[in-house]
Phi, psi and omega in degrees: 000130184277130180275148180246127181288137178263002180285132181298142178275169178299328180297316181293322180297321181294332178293328187257012177291150179292136178294346180276349184284125180229135181269313182276144179296147179237144179238140175226156177229133180224149177232123179279156169293146182298147169242149188238155175195169175255144181225138187289149174267190182303137181061024179055039179274216182305128186279157169275148168268130184243136173232124186239131177245115180274126179246121190250150169218124181235135181223133177173171180282064181222170172280168179299319180295322178293321178293323176297323177294323178296318177299317180298325179294332183264347191300310184296318181296321181290325179297318177293324178296318178296315179302313181295320182293314180299317181299317180294327181281313186294336179293349177262009182234140176297157185294344180258013179246053181297325183298314181293318179297318180297317180298318180293320179300314183291328174295321183288326187257024180262127172069043174286143187220140174224155174242134182213110176055045177082002180251130177261126180239123176249140180220132173243125180261097179282116190244138176238127179246140177230145178293166178292155182308318180300324179289320178298317180295318179298317180291323178298318178297315181295319181290325177297319177295321179294317180297320179298317178297318179296320178295319179296319179295319179297317179295322179294318178299318179295321179296315179297318179298317179296318179295322177296318179296316179295321179299316179295320180295314180294323178298314178297320180297312181292322181295318181293327184260002185295322183270007182249115182292347178276350185304312181301323180287323178294321177296319180299318178291326180291328181280339182244142178278347179218173178101023179297324180296315179298318180295319179295319178298315178297321179300312181295321179296314180295322180295321179295318178295320179293324179293317179296321178296322179295319179296323178295321178296318180296321180296319178295323178295318180294323178294326180289345181298331185295333184245014183229141178291169188295317183295311180297320178299316182296317180297313180295321179297315179301314181296313181298315181297317181294315180297322180296314180295321179295319179295327180279353181077019180266151179297138180266123182290152176286152177299149178293134181302132178090355179279174183287348179266353180285133179292134180297144179294139179291142183293000000 
């Protein structure tokens, strides 16, 4: 008679294994919502406002739910540890040096690790510190005044730059038209969309008056010939004619070659 073994086989044992049993390590990552508190600054003056976000990583031969429970078991203790650590650091910083205090806190609370029953738990406490409201209001006032001054300086530089450009343009305009007696009339027409007839009439009238004035000057020069020697007369006539033409904005002709007004050739 063949005996039958009553010892459970491996197949039967696998059926009754606990669903929580895991052989290979499992890793999970979790991020908590931030929690906030106030922490004193140097000499227990105006406090910093602190906001801390705990970032977790758990690894071990457990299921994800079991690892989450392990994180939950440590959460409250770690929060108090963070509070105590932040408090000890911020008391060494003035209330208006939140940036330096925040940097030191984050260096201290980065990558904390514990081992518990074969489970490795890593936690980084990302911390944000802000100055007290009175310091923020003071800095806002100072920065608004600084920004206003910078804007005024920028606007002034732009104004000066624009004025320099306009100055160069007007200088070139005046320089180009200085020797042209038609320039004032051309400017008058450029400024007005109509009135060409009036401007032309005024131009002819002024030219006629200038011509009559020139004739009177010539007549006076000729009358003076009676009491002046030829050389002095010629020199004065030349001077008067040139000055008259220059005042009228008309081109001054060069002296006739070989005349007494011609500049001698350089040796």
